[in-house]
N, C-alpha and C positions, 0 to 999 in steps of 0.2 A: 504494500500500500504506500501511497504517497499523498501529499496534500497540495492542493492548488489554492493559491491565495490571489484574490482579484480585487483591485482598487477601482470599482466601477465609476465613481465620480470623475475620475481622470481619463476615462475611456473616450476616444474620439470617434468610435464607430467605424473603423476601417474594414472590419469583417474578416481579417486574416485568420483569427482564431476559429471562427465558424467554418471557414474553408478547410483548414487543416485538421480540425478535431470536431467534426459536426455532431458526434455523439455526446459531447460535453458542453458545446457552445451554441447559442442561438442569438440571432439579432432581434432586438425588441422593435416592434412596430410602433410603440408609444414614443420612444425618444431616440431610436436609431443606435443605441449602444448595445454592446454584447451582454448576454445574460449567461451566467454560469449555471448550467443545469445541475440541480440538487445542491446548489450553493446555499449556505446558511449565513445570513448577514448579521454582523455585530459591529456597531459604530461605523457603518459605511464600508466595511471590509467584508468580502465574501470568502468563505472557505468551503472546500469540498474534499472529501476523501475519495480517492480513485484507485482502481486496480492497476497493477503493473502493466497489463496489456494495453493500457491507455497512455503509458508514459511517453513514448516517442512522439505521438501526435500532439500531446499537450506541451511537451518540451519545445516542439517546433512552434506552437502557438506563442509561447512565452518568448522565444528567441526572435520571432518575426514581428512581434508587437512593436509598432513604431514609438509608442509612448511608454513602453516597459511597465505596464500595469498588471501583468500576470507574473507570479512567482511560483516556482516549484520547489517543494521541500520534500526531500527523501529521508526516510527514517531507517 
């Protein structure tokens, strides 16, 4: 397991995360920002636990995010 941390307020809605990891990321129709699927929000920061088979796609999402609002924590 690993943790995805997402700072949604700083998202610019480019959509790269939804392109490379569609099982974990969706684009919101309300504000155009990404939504972390199964993310739990606390003080504006979203966190989600993910399986290791999702690691490569989400690492690519974090690496390619132009504003670096996605972080990956491995345990």
